C-alpha positions in Angstrom: 108.8 -34.0 18.0 105.5 -32.2 17.6 104.7 -30.8 14.2 101.9 -28.3 13.3 99.5 -29.5 10.6 99.2 -27.1 7.7 96.6 -26.8 4.9 99.1 -28.1 2.4 99.1 -31.4 4.2 95.4 -32.0 3.3 95.5 -31.9 -0.5 94.2 -35.5 -0.8 91.7 -37.7 1.0 92.6 -38.5 4.6 91.6 -42.0 5.6 89.4 -41.8 8.7 91.2 -44.9 10.1 94.3 -42.7 10.7 92.4 -40.3 13.0 92.4 -41.3 16.7 91.7 -39.5 19.9 89.4 -36.5 20.6 89.2 -33.7 17.9 87.7 -30.9 20.0 84.7 -28.8 19.1 85.0 -27.2 15.7 82.6 -25.7 13.1 81.4 -28.5 10.9 79.5 -26.3 8.4 82.1 -27.1 5.6 82.0 -30.9 6.2 80.6 -33.0 3.3 80.1 -36.6 2.7 79.2 -37.4 6.3 75.7 -38.9 5.8 72.7 -38.1 3.6 71.5 -34.8 2.3 69.9 -34.0 5.7 66.3 -33.0 6.2 64.5 -30.5 4.1 63.8 -27.5 6.3 60.3 -25.9 6.0 57.8 -23.9 7.9 55.1 -26.4 6.7 54.3 -30.1 6.6 54.9 -32.0 3.4 51.9 -32.9 1.2 51.1 -35.9 -0.9 52.3 -33.9 -4.0 55.6 -32.9 -2.3 57.7 -35.1 -4.7 61.1 -35.5 -3.1 64.1 -35.7 -5.4 65.8 -38.1 -2.9 62.9 -40.5 -3.1 62.1 -43.0 -0.3 64.0 -42.1 2.9 63.9 -38.3 2.4 63.5 -36.4 5.7 61.3 -33.3 6.0 61.5 -31.1 9.1 58.8 -28.6 10.0 60.7 -26.0 12.0 57.4 -24.4 13.1 55.9 -27.4 14.8 59.0 -29.4 15.4 57.6 -32.4 13.5 59.8 -34.7 11.4 58.6 -36.8 8.5 60.2 -39.5 6.4 59.0 -40.4 2.9 58.0 -44.1 2.9 56.4 -44.2 -0.6 57.7 -41.9 -3.4 54.9 -42.1 -5.9 54.5 -38.9 -7.9 51.7 -36.8 -6.4 50.7 -39.6 -4.1 53.6 -39.7 -1.7 53.4 -41.1 1.8 55.1 -39.2 4.6 55.3 -41.0 8.0 55.5 -38.8 11.1 58.5 -39.8 13.1 58.7 -36.7 15.2 56.7 -37.9 18.2 53.5 -36.3 16.9 50.6 -37.6 14.9 49.1 -37.1 11.5 50.8 -39.0 8.7 50.5 -37.4 5.2 49.1 -39.9 2.8 46.6 -40.0 -0.1 42.9 -40.4 0.8 41.6 -43.9 0.7 37.8 -44.6 0.7 38.5 -48.1 2.2 38.7 -48.5 6.0 41.4 -50.4 7.9 39.9 -50.3 11.4 36.1 -50.9 11.5 32.8 -50.6 9.8 29.9 -48.4 11.0 26.1 -48.8 10.5 23.6 -46.0 11.2 19.9 -45.8 11.3 17.5 -48.5 9.9 14.2 -50.0 10.7 12.9 -53.1 12.4 9.5 -53.0 10.7 7.1 -50.4 9.4 7.1 -47.4 11.8 10.0 -48.7 13.8 12.9 -46.5 12.8 16.2 -46.6 14.8 18.8 -44.0 15.7 21.5 -46.6 16.5 25.1 -46.2 15.4 27.1 -49.4 15.9 30.5 -50.6 14.7 32.4 -53.9 14.2 36.1 -54.6 13.7 37.8 -55.2 10.4 40.8 -56.7 12.1 39.0 -59.5 13.9 35.6 -61.1 13.4 33.0 -60.5 16.1 29.7 -58.8 17.0 29.1 -55.0 16.7 29.3 -52.5 19.6 27.0 -49.6 20.3 28.8 -46.3 19.4 26.1 -43.7 19.9 23.0 -42.3 18.3 21.9 -40.2 15.3 20.0 -37.0 16.0 16.8 -38.7 15.1 15.8 -42.3 14.2 15.4 -42.9 10.5 15.4 -45.6 7.8 17.2 -45.6 4.5 19.6 -42.7 5.0 22.7 -42.7 2.7 26.2 -43.0 4.2 29.4 -41.0 3.4 32.9 -41.4 4.7 35.7 -38.8 5.4 39.1 -39.7 7.0 37.8 -38.8 10.5 34.0 -38.9 10.4 31.0 -40.8 9.2 28.0 -39.1 7.8 24.3 -40.2 7.5 22.2 -38.0 5.2 18.5 -38.0 4.6 16.3 -40.9 5.5 12.6 -41.1 6.4 10.5 -40.6 9.6 9.1 -39.2 7.2 11.6 -38.0 4.5 14.3 -35.7 6.0 17.0 -33.4 4.6 19.3 -33.5 7.7 23.1 -34.4 7.4 24.4 -36.0 10.5 28.1 -36.3 11.4 29.7 -38.6 13.9 33.4 -39.1 15.0 35.1 -42.4 14.2 37.4 -41.9 17.2 35.3 -40.2 20.0 32.5 -42.8 19.8 29.8 -40.2 20.6 26.4 -39.1 19.3 26.0 -37.5 15.9 25.4 -33.8 15.4 23.3 -32.1 12.7 25.8 -30.2 10.4 23.7 -29.2 7.4 20.9 -30.1 5.1 20.5 -31.7 1.7 18.8 -29.7 -1.1 15.6 -31.6 -0.5 14.1 -34.1 2.0 15.0 -37.5 0.6 15.3 -41.1 1.6 16.5 -44.3 -0.1 19.4 -42.4 -1.8 22.8 -43.9 -2.5 26.0 -42.5 -0.9 29.4 -41.8 -2.4 32.5 -40.1 -1.0 35.6 -38.3 -2.5 38.5 -37.1 -0.4 36.8 -33.8 0.3 33.1 -34.2 -0.2 30.1 -36.4 0.4 27.5 -37.2 -2.2 23.8 -38.3 -2.0 22.4 -39.4 -5.3 18.8 -40.3 -6.3 16.3 -41.5 -3.8 12.7 -40.5 -3.3 11.1 -37.2 -2.1 7.6 -38.6 -2.4 8.5 -39.1 -6.1 11.8 -40.5 -7.3 14.5 -38.0 -8.0 17.7 -38.0 -10.1 19.5 -35.2 -8.2 23.2 -35.4 -7.2 23.7 -33.6 -3.9 27.3 -32.6 -2.7 28.4 -31.3 0.7 31.9 -30.5 2.1 33.8 -32.5 4.8 36.0 -29.6 5.8 33.2 -27.4 7.1 29.6 -27.8 8.4 27.5 -26.6 5.5 24.4 -27.4 3.4 24.6 -29.5 0.2 24.4 -28.1 -3.3 22.8 -29.7 -6.4 25.7 -30.4 -8.8 24.1 -32.6 -11.5 21.7 -35.5 -12.2 21.7 -39.2 -12.7 20.6 -40.4 -16.2 17.5 -42.0 -14.6 16.1 -41.2 -11.2 16.4 -44.2 -9.0 15.8 -45.2 -5.4 17.5 -48.0 -3.3 20.5 -48.2 -5.6 24.0 -49.2 -4.4 26.6 -46.5 -4.0 30.3 -46.9 -4.9 33.4 -44.7 -4.8 36.7 -44.8 -6.8 39.4 -42.2 -6.3 37.9 -40.0 -9.0 34.3 -41.0 -9.6 31.0 -42.0 -7.9 28.8 -44.8 -9.1 25.2 -45.7 -8.6 24.2 -49.3 -9.5 20.7 -50.8 -9.9 17.7 -49.4 -8.0 14.1 -48.9 -8.9 12.0 -46.5 -11.0 9.4 -48.0 -10.8 10.8 -51.2 -12.4 14.0 -52.8 -11.2 17.1 -51.3 -12.8 20.2 -53.0 -14.2 22.2 -49.9 -15.2 25.5 -48.8 -13.5 25.8 -45.0 -13.7 29.1 -43.0 -13.2 29.8 -39.3 -12.4 33.0 -37.4 -11.9 33.6 -36.0 -8.4 34.6 -32.8 -10.2 31.0 -32.4 -11.6 29.5 -29.0 -11.2 26.5 -29.4 -13.6 25.5 -32.0 -16.1 24.5 -35.7 -16.1 26.0 -39.0 -15.2 27.1 -41.5 -17.9 26.2 -45.1 -18.5 29.0 -47.3 -17.2 27.6 -50.8 -17.8 25.0 -53.3 -16.3 24.6 -55.6 -13.4 24.0 -59.3 -13.9 20.5 -58.9 -12.5 18.1 -55.9 -12.3 17.3 -55.2 -8.6 16.9 -52.7 -5.9 17.8 -52.6 -2.2 21.4 -53.9 -2.7 24.5 -53.0 -0.6 27.4 -51.3 -2.3 31.1 -52.0 -1.6 34.3 -50.5 -3.1 37.8 -51.9 -3.5 40.4 -49.7 -5.1 39.7 -51.1 -8.5 36.1 -52.6 -8.5 32.6 -52.0 -7.2 30.7 -54.8 -5.6 26.9 -55.1 -5.2 25.5 -57.5 -2.6 22.0 -58.9 -2.3 18.8 -57.0 -3.4 15.3 -57.6 -4.6 14.4 -58.5 -8.2 10.9 -59.6 -7.6 12.3 -62.1 -5.2 15.2 -61.7 -2.7 18.7 -62.6 -3.9 22.1 -63.4 -2.2 24.1 -62.5 -5.3 27.3 -60.5 -5.2 28.1 -58.7 -8.5 31.5 -57.2 -9.4 32.4 -54.5 -12.0 35.6 -52.6 -12.9 35.9 -48.9 -12.2 38.1 -48.1 -15.2 36.2 -49.9 -18.0 32.5 -49.7 -19.1 31.4 -53.3 -18.9 28.8 -55.7 -17.6 29.3 -57.0 -14.1 30.2 -60.6 -13.3 28.6 -62.9 -10.6 31.3 -62.9 -7.9 29.7 -65.1 -5.2 26.8 -65.2 -2.7 25.9 -63.9 0.8 25.3 -66.4 3.6 21.5 -66.0 3.4 19.4 -66.4 0.3 17.1 -63.6 1.2 18.8 -60.2 1.6 17.8 -56.7 0.7 18.1 -53.3 2.4 21.5 -54.2 3.7 24.4 -51.8 4.5 27.7 -51.9 2.6 31.1 -51.4 4.2 34.5 -51.4 2.3 37.7 -52.7 3.9 41.0 -52.8 2.1 40.8 -56.5 1.4 37.2 -57.5 2.1 33.7 -56.3 1.6 31.2 -56.4 4.4 27.4 -56.3 4.3 25.3 -55.9 7.5 21.6 -56.3 8.3 18.8 -56.4 5.7 15.5 -58.1 5.4 13.8 -61.1 3.9 13.3 -61.7 6.9 14.9 -59.0 9.0 18.5 -59.9 10.1 21.4 -58.7 12.2 24.0 -60.8 10.3 27.4 -59.3 9.3 28.8 -61.0 6.2 32.4 -60.8 4.9 33.9 -61.8 1.5 37.3 -61.4 -0.1 37.9 -58.9 -3.0 40.7 -61.1 -4.3 39.4 -64.7 -3.9 35.7 -64.2 -4.8 33.4 -67.0 -3.7 30.8 -67.0 -1.0 30.7 -64.8 2.1 31.0 -66.0 5.7 29.0 -64.9 8.7 31.4 -63.1 11.0 29.1 -61.5 13.6 25.9 -59.7 14.4 24.7 -56.1 14.7 23.4 -54.7 18.0 19.9 -54.5 16.7 18.1 -56.5 13.9 17.2 -54.1 11.2 17.3 -53.2 7.5 17.4 -49.9 5.6 20.7 -48.8 7.3 23.7 -46.7 6.0 27.2 -48.1 6.0 30.5 -46.2 6.4 34.1 -47.3 7.4 37.2 -46.0 9.2 
């Protein structure tokens, strides 16, 4: 006997194990409890400050582009959204540290021998550098800045220049001139926020304290947004998520001070953040997420020392280890996620690429060579 089902027969919960056979095509808009909450529907992509109530595993669908994202890290205002929709472009907080490779730009092989070389080396495997392209003009002692997609080389001398060069981390092509600093300057230190590059100090014929700032999102000239406490040249540059740092340098004596400025600065002066273990200039700067590291330098004699200081507390640096060569200054600094790298330098001129661990400390190891022996070169990372 066949009996028609009525609404009254569904007052309780029906075990799915009792349902067999095909059910036909019906409107499922009233069904509940058949999975998660579904994807958030939006005309836009999520952002790092899109804080999902569902936490990790939340789906986000952009109905304009058709892209689909899943939240893999639900940290308030620093969320990570992984693109699973067949496209590209994950949404994640900016990180100054590179995961793929380090780049060096410019430099000199002796007085009057300035280079335009851009070369890169791998962070994932040790080995020699590869030629990636050229700057718009050969120059020594430019400062280096890093965005998520491009490297920048600003200033430098052949003689002193104000040009800001930009090159792609992916395309591997020559640099293009995208703007100017507020003055022609060389031997400045470089810092980077998520949105802007900074060139601090250096010499314009006389030593300057100026803090230059230029945007990554558009090709534009720099603006003067503040000053260091003391004008310095050949200082190390460092970047935390919120501040830039300038360590050591020369004016005219060797400097020991670590200075700090906010990336939000629009006018004013940097503050004293602490001291290095040794006053010196010509040192390479590296940044982990928590500490700045200063490698090599010249204090009246060349040094191989690697100093370490905390970003969050004003304190004196500690001696963290040594580079592979005892004589090293004018070397470039590169920042990986787990290791610091320093490349080139003089005392005498070298092409050595050194690598040391942020966590373990201790001495560096020689992991490769640059394309050309030189010092006074800028370092960036991707």
